[in-house]
C-alpha positions as a printed Julia matrix, in Angstrom:
322×3 Matrix{Float64}:
 -20.58  -18.91   -9.12
 -16.87  -19.34   -9.71
 -14.59  -20.91   -6.98
 -12.79  -17.52   -6.22
 -16.32  -15.84   -5.67
 -17.09  -18.91   -3.58
 -14.04  -18.06   -1.01
 -15.27  -14.13   -1.37
 -18.43  -14.48    0.34
 -16.73  -16.08    2.92
 -13.84  -13.67    3.79
 -15.59  -10.03    3.04
 -13.96   -7.79    5.87
 -14.97   -4.61    7.12
 -12.89   -1.52    5.85
  -9.99   -0.29    7.59
  -9.12   -3.66    9.57
  -5.37   -3.8     8.42
  -6.59   -6.99    7.17
  -6.32   -8.81    3.5
  -7.43  -12.41    2.49
  -4.69  -14.1     1.01
  -5.77  -17.12   -1.57
  -2.28  -19.4    -1.22
  -1.22  -21.27   -4.29
   1.97  -23.22   -5.02
   3.94  -24.36   -7.76
   5.26  -27.98   -8.0
   8.71  -28.62   -9.48
  11.94  -30.68   -9.94
  15.18  -29.91   -7.92
  17.93  -29.55  -10.81
  20.15  -30.79   -8.11
  18.37  -33.74   -6.26
  15.64  -34.44   -8.85
  13.58  -34.54   -6.08
   9.96  -32.76   -6.45
   9.53  -29.4    -4.11
   6.65  -27.47   -3.82
   7.01  -23.7    -3.12
   3.64  -21.52   -1.53
   2.87  -18.25   -2.85
   0.12  -15.73   -2.12
  -1.94  -13.6    -3.95
  -4.58  -10.91   -2.33
  -8.14  -12.64   -2.89
  -9.61   -8.72   -3.98
  -7.01   -9.17   -7.29
  -8.53  -12.86   -8.41
 -11.75  -12.85  -10.23
 -12.37  -16.71  -10.73
 -10.04  -19.93  -10.92
 -10.59  -21.77  -14.56
  -9.35  -24.85  -16.1
  -6.41  -24.76  -18.23
  -7.76  -23.36  -21.55
  -8.07  -26.26  -24.51
  -7.24  -23.68  -27.39
  -4.13  -21.2   -26.89
  -3.49  -18.05  -29.38
   0.56  -17.51  -29.04
   1.96  -14.22  -29.03
   5.12  -13.66  -31.3
   8.29  -12.38  -29.79
   6.93  -12.27  -26.33
   8.66  -13.54  -23.23
   9.0   -17.19  -22.44
   6.53  -17.27  -19.48
   4.16  -15.67  -21.75
   2.27  -18.79  -23.16
  -0.64  -16.95  -25.09
  -4.0   -15.6   -24.93
  -7.54  -17.42  -24.46
 -10.89  -16.47  -24.88
 -13.02  -16.28  -21.83
 -16.62  -15.17  -21.77
 -16.02  -12.71  -24.91
 -12.73  -11.47  -22.83
  -9.12  -11.96  -24.55
  -6.47  -12.99  -21.8
  -3.1   -13.03  -21.7
  -1.99  -16.3   -20.07
   1.41  -15.97  -17.77
   3.1   -19.46  -16.68
   4.22  -18.64  -13.14
   6.75  -21.63  -13.2
   8.5   -20.04  -16.16
   8.64  -16.79  -14.67
  10.25  -18.25  -11.25
  12.63  -20.41  -13.24
  11.18  -23.61  -12.18
  10.91  -26.93  -14.23
   7.52  -28.08  -12.98
   6.54  -31.42  -12.21
   4.34  -32.38  -15.17
   3.41  -35.92  -14.28
  -0.08  -36.76  -14.78
  -1.14  -36.37  -11.08
   0.4   -32.78  -10.9
  -1.15  -31.7   -13.74
  -4.52  -32.7   -13.02
  -4.52  -30.01  -10.0
  -3.24  -27.13  -12.42
  -5.2   -24.02  -12.66
  -5.69  -21.14  -14.06
  -6.12  -17.83  -11.54
  -7.82  -14.76  -13.18
  -6.73  -11.67  -11.98
  -7.79   -7.89  -12.38
  -5.08   -5.42  -11.74
  -5.34   -2.04  -13.2
  -8.15   -2.5   -14.8
  -6.92   -5.48  -16.8
  -7.63   -9.05  -16.98
  -4.64  -11.62  -16.6
  -4.32  -15.29  -16.04
  -1.39  -17.13  -14.18
  -0.96  -20.5   -14.34
  -0.39  -22.05  -11.01
   0.11  -25.91   -9.98
  -3.02  -25.7    -7.29
  -4.67  -23.64   -4.95
  -4.55  -24.31   -1.14
  -6.33  -22.27    1.48
  -7.68  -18.62    1.75
  -5.95  -16.7     5.01
  -6.89  -14.31    7.11
  -4.27  -12.23    7.93
  -3.02   -8.5     9.28
  -0.81   -6.85    7.33
   1.33   -6.6    10.4
   2.2   -10.11    9.79
   3.32   -9.36    6.39
   6.89   -8.2     6.21
   8.87   -6.6     3.34
  11.54   -8.71    1.74
  15.31   -7.83    2.19
  16.33   -4.97   -0.19
  18.5    -7.34   -1.98
  15.56   -9.62   -2.81
  13.11   -6.89   -3.46
  15.36   -5.08   -5.98
  15.69   -8.37   -8.22
  12.45  -10.54   -7.54
   8.81  -10.46   -7.75
   8.21  -10.64   -4.12
   6.63   -7.99   -2.4
   6.47   -9.56    1.14
   6.79  -12.88    3.02
   4.57  -13.82    5.94
   4.43  -17.0     8.14
   0.62  -18.9     8.05
  -0.15  -21.87   10.15
   3.91  -22.94    9.94
   4.21  -22.27    6.49
   6.34  -19.72    4.65
   3.94  -17.55    2.23
   5.69  -15.58   -0.52
   3.46  -12.44   -1.75
   3.74  -12.57   -5.57
   4.39   -8.81   -7.23
   1.88   -9.31   -9.64
   1.98   -5.92  -10.93
   5.85   -6.26  -11.79
   5.44   -9.3   -13.55
   2.88   -7.76  -15.78
   4.85   -4.52  -16.3
   7.7    -6.51  -17.54
   5.45   -8.41  -20.0
   3.05   -5.64  -21.36
   4.52   -2.03  -21.82
   1.04   -0.65  -21.63
   0.84   -1.61  -17.89
   4.19    0.79  -17.53
   3.63    4.43  -15.93
   5.67    7.07  -17.79
   5.27    9.88  -15.67
   7.17   12.04  -18.39
   4.4    12.08  -20.5
   1.78   13.03  -17.71
   3.89   16.24  -16.37
   1.52   18.75  -15.62
   2.17   22.6   -15.51
  -0.84   23.07  -12.85
   1.36   23.09   -9.66
   0.86   24.47   -5.71
  -0.88   27.55   -5.22
  -0.26   30.2    -2.45
   1.04   28.66    0.67
   0.71   25.01   -0.62
   4.32   25.52   -1.87
   5.46   25.44    1.9
   3.86   22.12    2.63
   4.86   18.42    1.81
   2.71   15.66    0.0
   3.29   12.72    1.92
   3.44    9.59   -0.25
   3.31    5.76    1.16
   3.85    3.02   -1.34
   5.85   -0.12   -1.13
   6.56   -0.23   -5.06
  10.15    1.68   -5.42
   9.07    2.06   -9.03
   5.31    3.19   -8.33
   7.13    5.66   -5.33
   9.61    7.17   -7.9
   7.01    7.65  -10.49
   4.4     9.65   -8.28
   7.79   11.6    -7.07
   8.52   12.5   -10.42
   4.79   13.54  -11.59
   4.47   15.36   -8.46
   7.7    17.27   -8.22
   7.7    18.18  -12.2
   4.35   20.13  -10.66
   6.26   21.87   -8.48
   5.0    20.15   -5.19
   7.47   19.07   -2.32
   7.18   14.98   -1.4
   7.94   13.2     1.62
   8.06    9.57    0.76
   7.55    6.27    3.32
   7.86    2.64    2.25
   4.69    1.78    3.88
   1.77    2.74    5.96
   3.39    2.17    9.44
   6.52    4.43    8.25
   3.84    7.08    6.94
   1.64    7.16   10.0
   4.36    7.13   12.59
   6.07   10.49   10.98
   2.54   11.81   10.71
   2.2    11.28   14.36
   5.44   12.75   15.06
   4.4    15.82   13.59
   1.24   15.92   15.13
   2.07   15.41   18.73
   5.02   18.09   17.69
   1.98   20.43   16.75
   3.51   20.93   13.36
   1.24   18.62   11.16
  -0.83   21.39    9.89
   2.07   23.35    8.7
   4.32   20.83    7.07
   1.77   18.43    5.45
  -0.43   19.31    2.45
  -1.9    15.82    1.73
  -1.49   12.17    2.05
  -1.17   10.14   -0.96
  -1.37    6.36   -0.16
  -1.09    2.67   -2.07
  -3.77    0.17   -0.59
  -1.54   -2.75   -0.57
   1.53   -2.7     1.77
   3.53   -4.65    4.59
   2.62   -3.5     7.95
  -0.27   -1.27    7.54
  -2.38   -1.09    4.43
  -4.02    2.48    2.82
  -7.05    1.76    4.28
  -6.21    1.29    7.69
  -3.54    4.48    7.54
  -6.74    6.92    5.69
  -9.13    5.78    8.78
  -6.86    6.46   11.22
  -6.01    9.87   10.15
  -9.57   10.3     9.54
 -10.6     9.49   12.84
  -8.05   12.09   14.66
  -9.37   15.52   14.57
  -5.59   16.53   14.4
  -5.66   15.79   10.6
  -8.66   17.89    9.79
  -8.06   19.77    6.6
  -5.45   17.29    5.2
  -7.15   15.15    2.27
  -6.14   11.54    1.73
  -6.22   10.09   -1.54
  -5.6     6.51   -2.33
  -3.83    5.5    -5.27
  -3.84    1.59   -6.11
  -4.34   -1.17   -8.8
  -7.42   -2.02   -6.59
  -9.52    0.65   -7.46
 -12.46   -1.76   -8.29
 -16.01   -1.66   -6.96
 -14.9    -3.47   -3.85
 -12.05   -1.59   -3.15
 -14.0     1.73   -4.07
 -16.21    0.7    -1.31
 -13.95    0.14    1.55
 -12.08    3.3     0.44
 -15.34    5.39    0.72
 -15.8     3.46    4.14
 -12.34    4.93    5.94
 -13.01    8.35    4.37
 -11.1     8.76    1.34
 -11.19   11.66   -0.35
 -10.26   10.62   -3.74
  -9.03    7.16   -4.92
  -7.26    6.86   -8.2
  -6.1     3.77  -10.28
  -2.31    3.39  -11.13
  -3.31    3.97  -14.91
  -4.85    7.11  -14.15
  -1.28    8.61  -13.31
  -2.04   11.49  -15.65
  -4.84   13.09  -13.61
  -2.93   13.06  -10.17
  -2.2    16.54  -10.01
  -5.31   17.76  -11.21
  -7.26   15.54   -8.82
  -4.99   16.36   -5.97
  -5.97   20.11   -6.63
  -9.47   19.34   -6.96
  -9.26   17.93   -3.67
  -7.36   20.98   -1.84
  -9.61   23.06   -3.25
 -12.9    21.21   -1.89
 -10.64   21.37    1.55
 -10.05   25.34    1.22
 -13.84   25.91    0.38
């Protein structure tokens, strides 16, 4: 059993609890001003981690790659790109023998692809509520690779946007909404209603919107599940949610309220009967699929499957109309 798998046997959660498991990692680096050794803590959703392995002895370099890309290595017949997080964040790492002895590769699966990230050590696993994770200020989120910040046991944990790092390195991970333009659009009275979208990534939110709008849908966007839920509840209380909302499409990982919890709340309230909920995320693996089914998601789509979004939305709407 891998080290990460051992973690997960202890931290499996029920679906829709608005909680996640964070594996904390750290980078240890030299402060160029003072020369002192500093340590910064980061977090990754345990659902994205497949295992922790030692630094590979053999690497194959990739020509013309970014400095953070160290090369590729072989792990059980699978070729995995290796990314140095300290290089990505611009740190000068502590390379003392004592420090390097703790270095580890975090093997992740994101959007169906495997990537390895070099960290200078792994600390603890925490179970936290998404409500405890706050989005970074807009001026930071626009230029950084962070999706949120939380305080755990008195320590500030910065949640890394691994998807944006990968998209910057691997062009195949960038979703091209223009290439997925679909002419099949809303039918009949569907055009009078809006698709409500919740996603904390501005890039992904924009890509989903463009894809749906090119197909003729009207969209209403929200930066996280909490914002979307408050919007939906206001409509429900006013008695207009059925007249104004066609469907809900939600990311899974979001500050304050995740997609599983949002879906569960919608499905448990009869006021939203007839409104399909689709989960659109990089976490559509076996565990995420099981959790999505448990909270009643009507469909679950991986982000690389953006080209199927419109047709699968129409499939959901037809099932509800039958």
